[in-house]
N, C-alpha and C positions, 0 to 999 in steps of 0.2 A: 414579444420576444420569443424566439425559438431557442430552446436550450438543448444541447447535445452532450451526453456523457460519452467520451471517447474511451470506453472500457467495457469489457464483457463481464467484469466481476459482479456476481450476484450480490456480494456484500456492498460494493460501492453503489450499486443500483438501489439497494435498500436504504443506505444512508443518505443518498441524494434525495430520495423520496421524502425525507424529513423536512425538506424545504417547502413542501406542499405546492410545488409548481410543476406543470407538465414538462416532461423531457423525453427525448428519444435517445436510444442507445445505438451508437455506431462504433464498432470495434476498429481501432486503428491498426493498420497493417505496416506500421513503420519499422525500421531496423532498430532493434533493441540492443545491439552490440555496443558495449562501452569502450571508449577509447582507452588506450594504455595510459596509465598514470593518473587517471581521474581519482580524486579523493573519494573514499567510500561515502562520506557525508554528502557529497554533491551528486551522486549517481541518480537517486530517486527523482530529484527535481529536473535533471537533464532529460531523463526518459519521459517524465510527465509532460514536459514542454514539447518533446518530439511527437508524442502521441497526439496531443491537442493540435499541434501545428499541421500534422498530416490530415486530420479530419477537417480542420478549419479551411484548408486549401480547397477542399471540395464543397464546403458549406460556408462561404464568406458572410452570409447573411445571418448566421447563428452565433450564439454564445456557446463556445466549445470548452469543455472542461476535461482535461486529461489528468491522470494520477498514476503514480507508481509507488510501491512500498518496498523498502529494503530493511532487512534485519542485519544488524552489524554487531559482530563480536570480535574484539581485538583487531579492529580495522579491516576485518574480512567480511565481505558481503556473503550472507548465507541465503542463497536463492531457494527455488523450489527443489525439493529432493529429487534426484534422478531415479532412485529406486529405494528399496527397503534398507539396504546397507547404508546408503547416503543419509537417509532419514535418521537412522539410529546414530550415525556419526554426529549429526547436528545436535540431536537431543542430548547425547553424552556431553558434547561440548558446552551446551547451554545449562546443563544440570548444576544447580547450586550457584549460578552466576547471574550477574546483571548484564544486560545487553541493551542496545539501542534499536528502536524501530523508527525509521524516518519515512514519512510519506511526503513526496513532492507533488505539487499541484501546479498545472499550467492552465491559464485562462486566455482564450482568444476571442475578441469581439470587435466588430466594426473597424478593422485595421489596427487595433490595439492589442497588446498582450501584457500579461503579468504572470509572475510565478512566485511561489513560496514553498518552504518545506517546514514540517512540524516534526518535533522529536519527542518521543516518549521513552522513558527508561523502564525496562521490564526485568523483574527479579524472578528467577525460577527457584522452586524448591529443589533440594538435592533429590535426584530421581534414582530409583532402584532399577536394576536391569529388567525386572518384571514389569515395572511401569512403562519403561521405554519400549519393551517388546510388545506390550498390549496396545499402546498408542500407535506404534508403527504398523501393527497388524490391522488397524482400522483404515478406512479410506481417507479420513479427514486430513492428514498432514501433506498429502502429495500435490495439492494445487496451491500451496501456501508457502510464501517466503519464510525461511527459518524452520520449516517443517512443523508448524503448529498453528492452530486457529484459536485465538483467545475467546471467541464467541461460542465455541463448541466444547468438545471434551478437553481441548487444550487448556481450558480454564482451570482444570485440576492440576496443572503443572506450575501455575503462576502463583508465587507468594505475594507479589504486590507490583504496583505500577506507580510511576510518577509522571504525570502528564495526561494527555487526552486518550481515554480508552478507545474512542472511535478512530483515532489515528492508527492504533494497533490493528484495528479491523480493516483499515485501508483507505479512510477518508476523514480528515479532520473537519467534519461538516460544520461545526460552529464557527471556526475560523474562516472557512470558505464562505459561509453565509454573510459574515461581516465584510469580507473582501468584496463580494458581489454587491452588497448594499453601498459600500464606499464608492464603487464605480458606477452606481446608479442603475445596476442591472437587476436588482430585486425590489 
């Protein structure tokens, strides 16, 4: 079996490595524009399927896995911050609040496809302006949805989670492994 991860995320690469099977990484070049009116809860799975489908078209002999992670607060998707001001805006909004992290996963193999999404609730501590300024001054939040990385210094912002920690990092690897086994792909 040839396994391909349709993502350039180093975190997803690390997590998929937990399966202990060789895989290649091919970054999908699909359109990630969301259609108007799509519910925030459905966005990650839709984008994950698009990413996997684009790579699967070019590699029909492989098992292709695509993933996308969204951070949602009050039905608003918090993407990657555009700049420091946007980063601080997101962190202020998340301060002292619970939000959802949803990772969608798309799997394509041998003319078949499946998808799922996993949701984790994350509670932030109330953050001081000094904490927000210090974190925003680091490089860490700028390539991450919601402007934080739970696996890095962003861990200091998190009071608790309910759900899969690895989902917050970007890939619900235990659920993915079970799905692949159910399909006879592992």
